[in-house]
SEMARZA-525785 format. One record per residue: residue in three letters; y negated, x negated, z negated of N, C-alpha, C in turn. Coordinates in steps of 0.001 Angstrom, whole numbers, padded with zeros to 6 digits, always signed. Atoms other than C-alpha are relative to their C-alpha. Layout:
BEGIN
ALAYXZYXZYXZ...
This chain:
BEGIN
MET+000627+000122-001407-028383-011645-044408-001126+000856+000104THR+001189-000727-000424-031498-010351-042893+000412+001346+000691LYS-000406-001306-000723-031681-006890-041499+000239-000186+001466ARG-000087+000206-001328-032128-008251-038103+001269-000644+000331MET-001244+000551-000177-029029-010292-038335+001068+001001-000122ASP-001024-001086+000157-026964-007222-039543+000043+000936+001305GLN-000030-000763-001340-028233-005372-036445+000616-000641+001164LEU-000633+000726-001022-027197-008085-034114+001369-000043-000107LEU-001479-000042+000261-023837-008283-035758+000704+001278+000169GLU-000465-001408-000338-023363-004518-035475-000047+000207+001420LYS+000050-000185-001421-024351-004602-031920+001027-000877+000601GLN-001182+000729-000534-021913-007357-031151+001256+000547-000301LYS-001241-000640+000383-019162-005594-032986+000267+001215+001113LYS-000020-001155-000964-019858-002441-030833+000313-000437+001511LEU-000155+000394-001348-019889-004378-027647+001461-000563+000210GLN-001320+000515-000228-016632-006113-028418+001085+001250-000024GLU-000764-001272+000018-015088-002634-029090-000028+000714+001437LYS+000007-000757-001436-016291-001311-025700+000731-000983+000890MET-000771+000916-001025-014870-004552-024047+001400+000230-000144GLN-001366-000327+000229-011489-003891-025684+000395+001318+000734GLN-000213-001315-000617-011567-000280-024471+000034-000239+001567ALA-000054+000202-001376-012531-001493-020985+001066-000695+000473GLU-001171+000800-000283-009830-003923-020927+001288+000820-000103ALA-001105-001135+000038-007285-001221-022048+000071+000806+001138GLU+000128-000944-001030-008589+001095-019358+000401-000720+001324GLU-000328+000599-001098-008339-001637-016685+001601-000341+000139LYS-001623+000225+000074-004543-002417-017775+000616+001345+000382ALA-000560-001376-000321-003889+001353-017530-000145+000176+001592LEU+000207-000374-001223-005467+001586-014138+000867-000985+000922GLN-001039+001050-000975-003413-001585-012758+001310+000585-000202LYS-001420-000653+000133-000236+000208-014147-000003+001136+000978GLN-000031-001114-000883-001116+003294-012155-000007-000363+001375ILE-000021+000599-001440-001921+001215-008986+001376-000419+000355LYS-001287+000518-000410+001470-000430-009162+001037+001230-000021GLU-000966-001157-000085+003264+002948-009861-000200+000741+001280LEU+000315-000606-001105+001526+004511-006981+000569-000813+001264ALA-000510+000725-001231+002348+001648-004577+001443-000011+000146ARG-001532-000043+000043+005883+001692-005679+000504+001421+000377SER-000363-001278-000439+006024+005365-005162-000136+000181+001499GLU+000263-000186-001624+004486+005187-001568+001093-000927+000570ARG-000879+000853-000672+006927+002404-000828+001478+000784+000113THR-001243-000736+000071+009961+004524-002075-000090+001102+001095HIS+000125-001249-000851+008714+007564-000044+000215-000572+001507ARG-000113+000493-001392+008352+005349+003136+001349-000500+000201LEU-001515+000461-000170+011887+003760+002700+000807+001221+000244CYS-000840-001233-000193+013395+007206+002270-000339+000714+001244THR+000327-000581-001197+011453+008623+005171+000577-000642+001218ARG-000477+000979-001203+012324+005774+007591+001502+000054-000022GLY-001484+000056+000034+015957+005521+006326+000646+001386+000568GLY-000420-001443-000377+016411+009430+006753+000030+000208+001375TYR+000155-000289-001527+015055+009211+010255+001073-000850+000608VAL-001081+000813-000630+017521+006335+011196+001287+000757-000120GLU-001345-000644+000121+020414+008236+009707-000009+001362+000941LYS-000178-001141-000959+019345+011436+011735+000362-000445+001454LEU-000194+000473-001245+019102+009466+014858+001641-000449+000241LEU-001442+000344-000110+022723+007918+014329+000822+001200-000100THR-000832-001359+000050+024082+011550+013464-000203+000532+001470ASP+000257-000672-001340+022459+012825+016685+000620-000781+001068LEU-000594+000917-000818+023953+009725+018530+001519+000012-000124GLY-001366-000126+000167+027274+010560+017250+000663-001053-000859ALA-000406+001298+000534+027670+007414+015084-000463-000031-001518PRO+000387-000137+001431+027146+008584+011403+000933-000875-000890GLU-001019+000496+000918+030221+006775+010238-000140-001636+000166LEU+000123+001605+000014+028777+003090+010968-000347-000551-001349SER+000478+000590+001499+028552+000840+007980-001330-000522+000101ASP+001234+000569+000062+025583-000662+006772-000460-001185+000829GLU+000197+001086-000837+025984-003847+008488+000035+000203+001376GLU+000212-000317-001487+026623-002373+011788-001310+000614+000211VAL+001359-000531-000249+023505-000262+011449-000946-001041+000017PHE+001084+001093+000034+021462-003373+010591+000183-000866+001291GLU-000064+000983-001301+023118-005401+013550-000586+000836+001144HIS+000660-000684-001225+022162-002505+015974-001504+000092-000053LEU+001542-000118+000046+018640-002117+014717-000453-001339+000340HIS+000563+001237-000410+018291-005873+014848+000012-000277+001543TYR-000188+000117-001434+019472-005873+018456-001004+000824+000606ALA+000970-000989-000573+017312-002752+019308-001446-000451-000188LEU+001356+000316+000208+014115-004047+017863-000363-001464+000403ASN+000181+001344-000727+014466-007567+019420+000116-000033+001447THR+000037+000112-001460+014610-006468+023044-001334-000312+000363PRO+001413+000311-000570+011697-007634+025145-000763+001230+000015TYR+000515-001245+000010+011046-003897+025625-000708+000391-001472ALA+000426-000424+001392+010724-003118+021934-001011-000950-000517LYS+000998+000922+000589+008668-006295+021134-001253+000321+000752THR+000901-000379-000670+006408-005506+023921-000882+001383-000552HIS+000544-001270+000543+006000-001870+022732-000654-000170-001335LEU+000649+000086+001279+005369-002843+019233-001347-000794+000011ALA+001194+000803-000087+002725-005435+020192-001085+000868+000531ASN+001008-000843-000541+000986-002793+022260-000463+001036-001090LEU+000347-001105+001045+001139-000283+019340-001023-000614-001044LEU+000836+000732+000988-000208-002810+016899-001295-000261+000655GLU+001484+000393-000563-003073-003811+019301-000908+001323-000003SER+000769-001335-000053-003995-000069+019770-000427+000320-001456LYS+000550-000468+001303-004129+000447+016007-001063-001008-000568ARG+000975+000991+000447-006255-002811+015413-001240+000451+000699LYS+001306-000264-000735-008695-001583+018194-000608+001276-000685ALA+000549-001175+000591-008759+001819+016621-000829-000118-001310ALA+000448+000332+001319-009412+000402+013191-001412-000756+000231ALA+001272+000800-000052-012190-001912+014465-001166+000881+000476GLU+000963-000948-000487-013933+000944+016373-000416+000907-001186ALA+000319-000790+001184-013723+003060+013132-001004-000800-000929GLU+001009+000797+000964-015281+000181+011174-001298-000224+000569GLY+001282-000040-000722-017978-000216+013785-000800+001214-000173THR+000707-001326+000083-018731+003504+013652-000496+000118-001459GLU+000397-000048+001362-018840+003253+009816-001183-000804-000295ALA+001230+001021+000187-021181+000141+009856-001215+000649+000702GLY+001198-000515-000578-023383+001786+012403-000655+001166-000746SER+000379-001044+000784-023673+004914+010251-000639-000442-001294LEU+000646+000591+001219-024517+002811+007238-001348-000592+000314ALA+001228+000756-000382-027213+000979+009137-001090+001104+000232ASP+001096-001031-000262-029031+004312+009858-000760+000299-001193
């Protein structure tokens, strides 16, 4: 083969190695992202579940079964007051996010 052909083949080989390294790095990053998401979800579940447990204890009802707790939560969260409160809370969060996004967009335009 010619010298030029050898150079091109060597360059191709190096690029393929870099591509394999990048793919391995991407796979490792995807694994880390999944682990972090799972860890955050576990923390959120434990925090919220712990708070419900505390409230039930404070109300003098720590001996309720899981089914009874689920039934009570379902009832409590489906009242018109709870639905309105949740809708208002979500609307406030959306407005705050939109304002923050507008502020960031405005600062980027400067």
